[in-house]
C-alpha positions as CSV (number, residue, x, y, z in Angstrom):
1,M,-18.3,-2.9,30.6
2,A,-17.4,-0.3,27.9
3,M,-17.8,2.5,30.3
4,R,-15.6,0.8,32.9
5,M,-13.0,0.2,30.2
6,L,-13.0,3.8,29.1
7,D,-12.8,4.9,32.7
8,A,-9.8,2.6,33.4
9,G,-8.2,3.8,30.2
10,G,-8.3,7.4,31.4
11,V,-11.4,8.8,29.7
12,P,-13.3,11.2,32.1
13,I,-16.8,9.8,32.7
14,F,-20.0,11.8,32.8
15,T,-22.0,10.2,35.6
16,D,-24.2,11.2,38.5
17,G,-23.0,8.3,40.6
18,R,-26.5,7.7,41.9
19,R,-27.0,4.1,40.8
20,R,-24.9,1.7,42.9
21,A,-23.6,-1.7,42.0
22,D,-26.0,-4.6,42.4
23,A,-26.3,-8.3,41.7
24,H,-27.1,-7.6,38.0
25,N,-24.2,-5.2,37.5
26,P,-21.6,-6.0,40.2
27,S,-19.1,-3.5,38.7
28,G,-21.6,-0.6,39.0
29,Y,-23.4,1.7,36.7
30,F,-22.0,4.7,34.8
31,E,-25.2,6.5,34.1
32,A,-26.5,10.1,34.4
33,D,-30.1,11.0,34.9
34,E,-29.6,14.0,32.6
35,V,-29.5,11.6,29.7
36,K,-33.1,10.8,30.1
37,T,-34.0,14.5,29.2
38,L,-33.0,13.7,25.7
39,A,-36.3,12.0,25.0
40,T,-38.3,15.0,26.1
41,G,-36.0,17.6,24.5
42,T,-36.4,19.8,27.6
43,D,-32.8,20.2,28.6
44,T,-29.6,19.6,26.6
45,A,-27.5,22.2,28.4
46,W,-25.8,19.4,30.3
47,L,-24.2,18.3,27.1
48,K,-21.9,21.3,27.3
49,R,-20.7,20.1,30.7
50,A,-20.2,16.6,29.3
51,R,-17.8,17.7,26.4
52,G,-14.7,15.5,26.4
53,K,-16.3,12.9,28.6
54,A,-17.7,9.5,28.0
55,I,-21.5,9.3,28.4
56,K,-23.6,6.2,28.5
57,I,-26.6,6.7,26.2
58,V,-28.9,3.9,25.3
59,S,-29.5,3.5,21.6
60,P,-33.1,4.9,21.4
61,L,-31.9,8.2,22.8
62,L,-29.1,8.7,20.3
63,T,-31.6,10.1,17.8
64,H,-32.4,12.9,20.2
65,L,-28.8,14.3,20.4
66,P,-28.6,17.8,18.9
67,E,-26.5,18.1,15.7
68,S,-24.7,21.1,17.2
69,Y,-22.0,18.8,18.7
70,D,-19.8,16.1,17.2
71,Y,-20.0,12.7,18.8
72,Q,-17.7,9.7,18.9
73,V,-20.0,6.7,19.5
74,V,-18.5,3.4,20.8
75,F,-21.5,1.2,20.0
76,M,-21.3,-2.0,22.1
77,R,-23.1,-4.7,20.2
78,R,-24.3,-7.9,21.9
79,D,-26.0,-11.0,20.5
80,L,-29.7,-10.2,20.7
81,D,-30.6,-13.6,22.2
82,E,-28.1,-12.8,25.0
83,V,-29.8,-9.4,25.5
84,I,-33.2,-11.1,25.8
85,A,-31.9,-13.8,28.1
86,S,-30.4,-11.1,30.3
87,Q,-33.6,-9.1,30.4
88,N,-35.6,-12.3,31.2
89,A,-33.2,-13.1,34.1
90,L,-33.8,-9.6,35.4
91,L,-37.5,-9.9,35.1
92,D,-37.4,-13.3,36.8
93,A,-35.3,-11.9,39.7
94,R,-37.9,-9.1,40.1
95,R,-40.7,-11.7,39.8
96,E,-42.2,-9.7,37.0
97,P,-44.0,-11.4,34.0
98,R,-42.1,-11.9,30.8
99,A,-43.1,-12.7,27.3
100,T,-43.7,-16.4,26.5
101,N,-42.2,-16.0,23.0
102,D,-39.0,-14.1,22.6
103,A,-39.3,-13.9,18.7
104,P,-41.3,-10.7,18.6
105,M,-38.9,-8.9,20.9
106,R,-35.9,-10.1,18.9
107,A,-37.6,-8.8,15.7
108,H,-38.3,-5.5,17.4
109,Y,-34.6,-5.1,18.4
110,E,-33.4,-6.1,15.0
111,Q,-35.6,-3.4,13.4
112,H,-34.5,-0.8,16.0
113,L,-30.8,-1.5,15.4
114,R,-31.3,-1.2,11.6
115,Q,-33.0,2.2,12.2
116,I,-30.2,3.4,14.5
117,D,-27.5,2.3,12.1
118,R,-29.2,4.3,9.2
119,F,-29.6,7.3,11.5
120,L,-26.0,7.3,12.6
121,E,-24.8,6.8,9.0
122,R,-26.8,9.8,7.8
123,R,-25.6,12.3,10.4
124,S,-22.2,13.8,9.9
125,C,-21.9,14.7,13.6
126,F,-21.5,11.0,14.4
127,S,-18.5,8.8,14.0
128,V,-19.1,5.3,15.1
129,L,-17.0,2.3,16.2
130,N,-19.0,-0.9,16.5
131,V,-17.6,-3.2,19.1
132,A,-18.9,-6.7,19.7
133,Y,-19.3,-7.6,23.4
134,A,-18.2,-11.2,22.8
135,D,-15.1,-10.0,20.9
136,V,-14.1,-7.7,23.8
137,L,-14.1,-10.7,26.1
138,A,-12.4,-13.0,23.6
139,H,-9.8,-10.5,22.5
140,P,-9.7,-7.7,25.1
141,R,-6.3,-6.3,24.0
142,E,-7.2,-6.0,20.4
143,Q,-10.6,-4.5,21.1
144,S,-9.2,-2.1,23.8
145,A,-6.6,-0.9,21.3
146,R,-9.4,-0.3,18.7
147,M,-11.3,1.8,21.1
148,A,-8.2,3.7,22.1
149,A,-7.3,4.4,18.5
150,F,-10.8,5.5,17.7
151,L,-10.8,8.0,20.5
152,G,-7.5,9.5,19.4
153,G,-5.0,7.4,21.3
154,G,-3.4,8.1,24.6
155,L,-5.5,5.7,26.6
156,D,-4.0,3.1,29.0
157,V,-4.9,-0.1,27.0
158,T,-3.4,-2.4,29.7
159,R,-5.8,-1.0,32.3
160,M,-8.7,-1.3,29.8
161,V,-7.9,-4.9,29.2
162,A,-7.9,-5.7,32.9
163,V,-11.6,-4.5,33.1
164,A,-12.8,-7.0,30.4
165,D,-14.1,-9.6,32.9
166,P,-15.3,-12.9,31.4
167,A,-17.0,-13.7,34.7
168,L,-19.6,-11.0,33.9
169,Y,-20.5,-12.8,30.7
170,R,-23.4,-14.6,32.4
171,Q,-25.9,-14.8,29.5
172,R,-23.7,-16.0,26.7
173,R,-25.1,-18.2,24.0
174,A,-24.6,-21.9,24.6
175,A,-22.7,-22.2,21.3
176,R,-20.0,-19.9,22.7
177,D,-19.5,-21.7,26.0
């Protein structure tokens, strides 16, 4: 959702356009296969082509970004129980086995997020805006304005707000319904 919002707001997006919309992500994906090379350290030349564009990078790969660039990270945070529920729904749809107990996965995610937070805080090449997924859907104008201000202004906040689609919030916690 964050990438769609940035795109709607006028931020150029770095994507390969290969992965099409599907039932799990009906609005499409904004991914680039080049991002996967971060884990191997084999090719970061593509980062030069991506300057000034939004790039979707999953949190484990942030630690592989070279410090030779400055990065503005809009870190979309989602309730971990919702993340696990979403992953379980995907596994169920694929008829793949899933864990019988979600607690170890939740603990793993919590530890990972603490490590990523420490990493980002210690590197001067990163500036970070944490954005809660639930807050974007509850207060899309406020959160869109925060993102736009963080990125230097000049974005079309009204178009960003229109992208925040509550219908896509399928794995919300029962307490928030």
